[in-house]
C-alpha positions as a Markdown table, in Angstrom:
| # | Residue | x | y | z |
|---|---|---|---|---|
| 1 | Met | 46.9 | 62.4 | 127.9 |
| 2 | Asn | 45.7 | 65.7 | 129.5 |
| 3 | Ile | 45.7 | 69.1 | 127.8 |
| 4 | Phe | 49.0 | 70.1 | 129.6 |
| 5 | Ser | 50.8 | 67.1 | 128.4 |
| 6 | Lys | 49.6 | 67.6 | 124.9 |
| 7 | Thr | 50.7 | 71.3 | 125.0 |
| 8 | Arg | 54.1 | 70.2 | 126.3 |
| 9 | Trp | 54.6 | 67.7 | 123.5 |
| 10 | Ile | 53.5 | 70.2 | 120.9 |
| 11 | Leu | 56.0 | 72.7 | 122.2 |
| 12 | Ile | 58.8 | 70.2 | 122.2 |
| 13 | Ala | 57.9 | 69.1 | 118.6 |
| 14 | Ser | 57.8 | 72.7 | 117.5 |
| 15 | Val | 61.2 | 73.4 | 119.0 |
| 16 | Ala | 62.6 | 70.3 | 117.3 |
| 17 | Val | 61.2 | 71.4 | 113.9 |
| 18 | Leu | 62.5 | 74.9 | 114.3 |
| 19 | Ala | 66.0 | 73.6 | 115.3 |
| 20 | Ser | 66.0 | 71.3 | 112.3 |
| 21 | Ser | 64.9 | 74.1 | 109.9 |
| 22 | Thr | 67.6 | 76.4 | 111.3 |
| 23 | Thr | 70.3 | 73.7 | 110.8 |
| 24 | Leu | 69.1 | 73.0 | 107.2 |
| 25 | Ala | 69.2 | 76.7 | 106.4 |
| 26 | Ala | 72.7 | 77.0 | 107.9 |
| 27 | Asn | 73.8 | 74.0 | 105.9 |
| 28 | Lys | 72.4 | 75.5 | 102.8 |
| 29 | Thr | 74.3 | 78.8 | 103.4 |
| 30 | Val | 77.6 | 77.0 | 104.1 |
| 31 | His | 77.3 | 74.8 | 101.1 |
| 32 | Ser | 76.5 | 77.8 | 98.9 |
| 33 | Ser | 79.6 | 79.6 | 100.0 |
| 34 | Leu | 81.7 | 76.4 | 99.5 |
| 35 | Ala | 80.3 | 76.0 | 96.0 |
| 36 | Gln | 81.3 | 79.6 | 95.1 |
| 37 | Ala | 84.8 | 78.9 | 96.4 |
| 38 | Thr | 85.2 | 76.0 | 94.0 |
| 39 | Asn | 84.9 | 78.4 | 91.1 |
| 40 | Ile | 88.6 | 79.3 | 91.0 |
| 41 | Gln | 88.3 | 81.7 | 88.1 |
| 42 | Leu | 85.6 | 83.7 | 89.9 |
| 43 | Ser | 87.5 | 83.6 | 93.2 |
| 44 | Asn | 90.7 | 84.8 | 91.5 |
| 45 | Ala | 88.8 | 87.6 | 89.8 |
| 46 | Tyr | 87.6 | 88.9 | 93.2 |
| 47 | Ala | 91.1 | 88.6 | 94.8 |
| 48 | Phe | 92.9 | 90.6 | 92.2 |
| 49 | Lys | 90.4 | 93.1 | 90.7 |
| 50 | Lys | 90.6 | 96.0 | 93.2 |
| 51 | Cys | 94.4 | 96.0 | 93.4 |
| 52 | Arg | 94.8 | 95.8 | 89.6 |
| 53 | Asp | 92.3 | 98.7 | 89.2 |
| 54 | Leu | 94.5 | 100.8 | 91.5 |
| 55 | Gln | 97.8 | 99.7 | 90.0 |
| 56 | Gly | 99.7 | 102.8 | 89.0 |
| 57 | Lys | 96.7 | 105.1 | 89.5 |
| 58 | Pro | 98.0 | 108.6 | 90.0 |
| 59 | Phe | 97.0 | 110.6 | 93.0 |
| 60 | Asp | 94.5 | 113.4 | 92.6 |
| 61 | Lys | 96.4 | 116.5 | 93.6 |
| 62 | Lys | 93.1 | 118.4 | 94.1 |
| 63 | Ser | 91.8 | 115.9 | 96.7 |
| 64 | Lys | 92.1 | 116.7 | 100.4 |
| 65 | Lys | 92.4 | 113.0 | 101.3 |
| 66 | Lys | 95.7 | 111.7 | 102.5 |
| 67 | Lys | 97.7 | 109.4 | 100.2 |
| 68 | Ala | 98.5 | 105.8 | 100.7 |
| 69 | Ile | 100.8 | 103.5 | 98.7 |
| 70 | Ile | 100.3 | 99.7 | 99.0 |
| 71 | Val | 103.2 | 97.6 | 97.7 |
| 72 | Gly | 103.0 | 93.9 | 97.3 |
| 73 | Asp | 101.9 | 90.8 | 95.5 |
| 74 | Ser | 98.6 | 88.9 | 95.9 |
| 75 | Gln | 99.0 | 89.2 | 99.7 |
| 76 | Gly | 98.9 | 92.9 | 99.2 |
| 77 | Cys | 95.7 | 92.5 | 97.2 |
| 78 | Asp | 94.3 | 90.5 | 100.1 |
| 79 | Phe | 95.2 | 93.3 | 102.5 |
| 80 | Leu | 93.6 | 95.9 | 100.2 |
| 81 | Asn | 90.4 | 93.8 | 100.0 |
| 82 | Ser | 90.4 | 93.3 | 103.8 |
| 83 | Ala | 90.5 | 97.0 | 104.3 |
| 84 | Leu | 87.9 | 98.0 | 101.7 |
| 85 | Glu | 85.4 | 95.3 | 102.6 |
| 86 | Asn | 85.2 | 96.8 | 106.1 |
| 87 | Gly | 85.3 | 100.5 | 105.0 |
| 88 | Tyr | 88.8 | 101.2 | 106.3 |
| 89 | Leu | 91.2 | 103.6 | 104.6 |
| 90 | Lys | 88.2 | 105.8 | 103.5 |
| 91 | Asn | 90.2 | 108.9 | 104.2 |
| 92 | Tyr | 93.0 | 107.9 | 101.8 |
| 93 | Gln | 93.6 | 107.9 | 98.1 |
| 94 | Ile | 95.2 | 104.5 | 97.4 |
| 95 | Gln | 97.8 | 103.7 | 94.8 |
| 96 | Phe | 98.8 | 100.0 | 94.4 |
| 97 | His | 102.2 | 98.8 | 93.2 |
| 98 | Phe | 102.1 | 95.1 | 92.1 |
| 99 | Ile | 105.3 | 93.2 | 92.5 |
| 100 | Pro | 104.5 | 89.4 | 92.2 |
| 101 | Tyr | 106.2 | 86.9 | 94.5 |
| 102 | Pro | 108.6 | 85.5 | 91.8 |
| 103 | Cys | 109.7 | 89.1 | 91.0 |
| 104 | Gln | 110.8 | 90.1 | 94.6 |
| 105 | Thr | 114.3 | 91.4 | 94.5 |
| 106 | Val | 116.7 | 93.6 | 96.4 |
| 107 | Pro | 118.0 | 96.9 | 95.0 |
| 108 | Gly | 121.7 | 96.9 | 94.0 |
| 109 | Glu | 122.0 | 93.2 | 94.0 |
| 110 | Tyr | 122.1 | 90.7 | 91.1 |
| 111 | Ile | 118.5 | 89.6 | 90.2 |
| 112 | Ser | 119.8 | 86.1 | 89.7 |
| 113 | Arg | 120.0 | 85.8 | 93.4 |
| 114 | Tyr | 116.3 | 86.3 | 93.8 |
| 115 | Ile | 114.5 | 85.7 | 90.5 |
| 116 | Lys | 114.5 | 82.3 | 88.9 |
| 117 | Pro | 115.5 | 82.1 | 85.2 |
| 118 | Lys | 112.0 | 81.0 | 84.1 |
| 119 | His | 110.5 | 84.2 | 85.6 |
| 120 | Arg | 113.1 | 86.8 | 84.5 |
| 121 | His | 111.4 | 87.7 | 81.2 |
| 122 | Phe | 108.0 | 88.2 | 82.9 |
| 123 | Cys | 109.5 | 90.2 | 85.8 |
| 124 | Thr | 111.7 | 92.5 | 83.7 |
| 125 | Thr | 109.9 | 93.0 | 80.4 |
| 126 | Ser | 106.3 | 92.0 | 80.5 |
| 127 | Gly | 105.0 | 95.4 | 81.7 |
| 128 | Arg | 102.5 | 93.7 | 84.0 |
| 129 | Thr | 104.6 | 94.2 | 87.1 |
| 130 | Asp | 105.9 | 97.2 | 89.0 |
| 131 | Thr | 109.4 | 97.8 | 90.3 |
| 132 | Leu | 110.9 | 99.2 | 93.5 |
| 133 | Glu | 112.3 | 102.0 | 91.3 |
| 134 | Lys | 108.8 | 103.0 | 90.3 |
| 135 | Val | 107.7 | 102.8 | 94.0 |
| 136 | Lys | 110.6 | 105.0 | 95.0 |
| 137 | Lys | 109.5 | 107.7 | 92.6 |
| 138 | Gln | 106.0 | 107.8 | 94.2 |
| 139 | Val | 107.0 | 107.5 | 97.8 |
| 140 | Pro | 107.5 | 111.3 | 98.3 |
| 141 | Glu | 103.8 | 111.9 | 97.6 |
| 142 | Ala | 102.5 | 109.4 | 100.2 |
| 143 | Asn | 101.6 | 109.9 | 103.9 |
| 144 | Leu | 101.3 | 106.1 | 104.4 |
| 145 | Ile | 103.2 | 103.2 | 102.9 |
| 146 | Ile | 102.0 | 99.6 | 103.5 |
| 147 | Tyr | 104.2 | 96.7 | 102.3 |
| 148 | Ala | 102.3 | 93.4 | 102.2 |
| 149 | Ser | 103.8 | 90.4 | 100.5 |
| 150 | Leu | 104.3 | 86.7 | 100.6 |
| 151 | Trp | 107.9 | 87.2 | 101.7 |
| 152 | Lys | 110.8 | 85.2 | 100.4 |
| 153 | Pro | 113.1 | 84.4 | 103.3 |
| 154 | Gln | 116.1 | 86.0 | 101.6 |
| 155 | Val | 114.1 | 89.2 | 100.8 |
| 156 | Ala | 112.8 | 89.3 | 104.4 |
| 157 | Glu | 116.4 | 89.3 | 105.7 |
| 158 | Lys | 117.2 | 92.3 | 103.4 |
| 159 | Leu | 114.0 | 94.3 | 104.0 |
| 160 | Pro | 115.9 | 97.1 | 105.9 |
| 161 | Lys | 118.0 | 97.6 | 102.8 |
| 162 | Ile | 114.9 | 97.9 | 100.6 |
| 163 | Ile | 113.4 | 100.4 | 103.0 |
| 164 | Arg | 116.5 | 102.5 | 103.0 |
| 165 | Tyr | 116.4 | 102.4 | 99.2 |
| 166 | Leu | 112.8 | 103.8 | 99.2 |
| 167 | Arg | 114.0 | 106.8 | 101.3 |
| 168 | Ile | 110.9 | 107.0 | 103.5 |
| 169 | Lys | 111.0 | 110.1 | 105.6 |
| 170 | Lys | 110.4 | 110.5 | 109.3 |
| 171 | Asp | 107.0 | 112.2 | 108.8 |
| 172 | Gln | 105.8 | 109.2 | 106.7 |
| 173 | Arg | 104.2 | 106.1 | 108.2 |
| 174 | Leu | 105.5 | 102.6 | 107.1 |
| 175 | Ile | 103.6 | 99.4 | 108.0 |
| 176 | Val | 104.9 | 96.0 | 107.0 |
| 177 | Ile | 102.5 | 93.0 | 106.9 |
| 178 | Gly | 103.9 | 89.6 | 107.4 |
| 179 | Asn | 103.0 | 86.2 | 105.8 |
| 180 | Lys | 99.8 | 84.3 | 106.3 |
| 181 | Phe | 98.8 | 80.7 | 105.1 |
| 182 | Phe | 95.7 | 78.7 | 105.8 |
| 183 | Gly | 96.9 | 75.3 | 104.6 |
| 184 | His | 95.6 | 73.1 | 101.8 |
| 185 | Met | 91.9 | 73.5 | 101.2 |
| 186 | Leu | 89.9 | 70.3 | 100.8 |
| 187 | Ile | 86.6 | 72.0 | 99.9 |
| 188 | Gln | 84.9 | 68.9 | 98.5 |
| 189 | Asp | 85.4 | 67.2 | 101.9 |
| 190 | Tyr | 83.8 | 70.0 | 103.7 |
| 191 | Phe | 80.5 | 69.4 | 102.0 |
| 192 | His | 80.2 | 66.1 | 103.9 |
| 193 | Met | 81.0 | 67.5 | 107.4 |
| 194 | Ser | 78.6 | 68.7 | 110.1 |
| 195 | Leu | 78.4 | 72.3 | 111.2 |
| 196 | Lys | 79.9 | 71.2 | 114.5 |
| 197 | Glu | 82.9 | 69.6 | 112.8 |
| 198 | Leu | 83.4 | 72.6 | 110.5 |
| 199 | Arg | 83.5 | 75.0 | 113.5 |
| 200 | Lys | 86.4 | 73.1 | 115.1 |
| 201 | Leu | 88.3 | 72.5 | 111.8 |
| 202 | Arg | 91.8 | 73.8 | 111.6 |
| 203 | Asn | 94.5 | 73.1 | 109.0 |
| 204 | Asn | 98.1 | 72.2 | 109.6 |
| 205 | Val | 100.2 | 75.0 | 108.1 |
| 206 | Gly | 103.7 | 74.0 | 109.1 |
| 207 | Thr | 106.4 | 76.4 | 110.4 |
| 208 | Lys | 107.5 | 78.3 | 107.3 |
| 209 | Thr | 105.2 | 81.2 | 108.0 |
| 210 | Leu | 106.3 | 81.4 | 111.6 |
| 211 | Lys | 110.0 | 81.4 | 110.6 |
| 212 | Ile | 109.6 | 84.2 | 108.0 |
| 213 | Asn | 107.5 | 86.4 | 110.3 |
| 214 | Ser | 110.2 | 85.8 | 113.0 |
| 215 | Ile | 112.8 | 87.1 | 110.5 |
| 216 | Leu | 110.7 | 90.2 | 109.8 |
| 217 | Gln | 110.0 | 90.8 | 113.5 |
| 218 | Arg | 113.8 | 90.6 | 114.2 |
| 219 | Arg | 114.9 | 92.7 | 111.2 |
| 220 | Leu | 112.4 | 95.6 | 111.5 |
| 221 | Arg | 113.1 | 98.2 | 114.1 |
| 222 | Gly | 112.5 | 101.8 | 115.1 |
| 223 | Arg | 109.5 | 103.6 | 113.6 |
| 224 | Ile | 108.5 | 100.7 | 111.3 |
| 225 | Ser | 105.3 | 99.0 | 112.4 |
| 226 | Phe | 105.3 | 95.2 | 111.8 |
| 227 | Ile | 102.0 | 93.3 | 111.8 |
| 228 | Asp | 102.0 | 89.5 | 112.1 |
| 229 | Pro | 98.6 | 88.2 | 110.7 |
| 230 | His | 99.5 | 84.6 | 111.5 |
| 231 | Lys | 99.8 | 85.5 | 115.2 |
| 232 | Leu | 96.5 | 87.4 | 115.2 |
| 233 | Ile | 94.5 | 84.9 | 113.3 |
| 234 | Cys | 96.0 | 81.5 | 114.1 |
| 235 | Gly | 97.8 | 82.0 | 117.4 |
| 236 | Ser | 101.2 | 83.1 | 118.5 |
| 237 | Arg | 103.2 | 79.9 | 117.9 |
| 238 | Ser | 100.4 | 77.8 | 116.4 |
| 239 | Thr | 101.2 | 75.5 | 113.5 |
| 240 | Ser | 97.5 | 75.3 | 112.6 |
| 241 | Cys | 94.9 | 77.9 | 111.4 |
| 242 | Pro | 91.1 | 78.1 | 111.3 |
| 243 | Ile | 89.5 | 77.4 | 107.9 |
| 244 | Phe | 86.1 | 79.0 | 108.6 |
| 245 | Thr | 85.0 | 82.3 | 110.2 |
| 246 | Lys | 82.7 | 82.2 | 113.3 |
| 247 | Asp | 79.7 | 82.2 | 111.0 |
| 248 | Leu | 81.1 | 79.3 | 109.0 |
| 249 | Gln | 82.2 | 81.2 | 105.9 |
| 250 | Leu | 85.4 | 80.0 | 104.2 |
| 251 | Ile | 88.3 | 82.3 | 104.9 |
| 252 | Ser | 90.5 | 81.3 | 102.0 |
| 253 | Tyr | 89.6 | 79.5 | 98.8 |
| 254 | Asp | 93.1 | 78.1 | 98.1 |
| 255 | Gly | 95.0 | 78.5 | 101.3 |
| 256 | Arg | 96.7 | 81.8 | 100.3 |
| 257 | His | 94.0 | 84.1 | 99.0 |
| 258 | Leu | 91.0 | 85.4 | 100.8 |
| 259 | Thr | 87.4 | 85.0 | 99.9 |
| 260 | Lys | 85.1 | 88.0 | 100.3 |
| 261 | Ala | 84.0 | 86.8 | 103.7 |
| 262 | Gly | 87.6 | 86.0 | 104.6 |
| 263 | Ala | 88.6 | 89.5 | 103.7 |
| 264 | Arg | 85.9 | 91.0 | 106.0 |
| 265 | Tyr | 87.0 | 88.6 | 108.8 |
| 266 | Val | 90.7 | 89.2 | 108.5 |
| 267 | Gly | 90.3 | 93.0 | 108.0 |
| 268 | Lys | 88.4 | 93.4 | 111.2 |
| 269 | Ile | 91.1 | 91.5 | 113.1 |
| 270 | Leu | 94.0 | 93.4 | 111.6 |
| 271 | Phe | 92.4 | 96.9 | 112.0 |
| 272 | Gln | 90.9 | 96.4 | 115.4 |
| 273 | Lys | 93.9 | 94.8 | 117.1 |
| 274 | Thr | 96.9 | 96.7 | 115.6 |
| 275 | Val | 98.1 | 100.2 | 114.8 |
| 276 | Leu | 96.1 | 100.0 | 111.6 |
| 277 | Gly | 93.1 | 101.1 | 113.6 |
| 278 | Lys | 94.8 | 104.4 | 114.3 |
| 279 | Ile | 95.8 | 105.5 | 110.8 |
């Protein structure tokens, strides 16, 4: 074998070793993020911490920053995380009003239509949830109101009534964020899949999210901005959604709530492709 052939084979071997090392490093990174996601207690702590810290926080009247109210459940917490992880809403003071999914209701109507008996004590007397009445009192102070929830279909139909109840003025901006769902996470299975397989992986999410966001799109008119995260992340009429970001970080640890990497990923999409980028 002459010197040129030897050099060629050395180069080929070096490239192969480098490629193998890169793949091993990528696998290690992916497996590390998956392992973190299996710690549900830690993942939940991240998902809820920032919104809980801002729950009921009064605005600083001396601050020159604009004021934003975010109303919602855990999906509202996801939205907040997706904004903060990317440095969005830096020019706003933020106040969060936490109304859990089981506690969604419509003003002036019997709560029995919307809240199941097993949830009524928690929703009405626990002190851990906010109410639309409390939100209404704070609305006059805000420049921006963002409503982000896992919407019940019957509440989505009545959202215009809720908005009228809040008495949002013409000089205030209202943005409604629709539903999102990434399907059932089978994290243990992902450990045994190749990077190529993970990049192509999508979950079947059914049609419920599509139907609810369609209701919101139909019912919201005029100066109200509606953002459909499912359409932006998964595709307009798609019944499947990606599980991983482009750099193979898990988007959601349980199908509903975002990981830290998922919040960065979703936030960039929402703020770069919608009116959120202009607020």
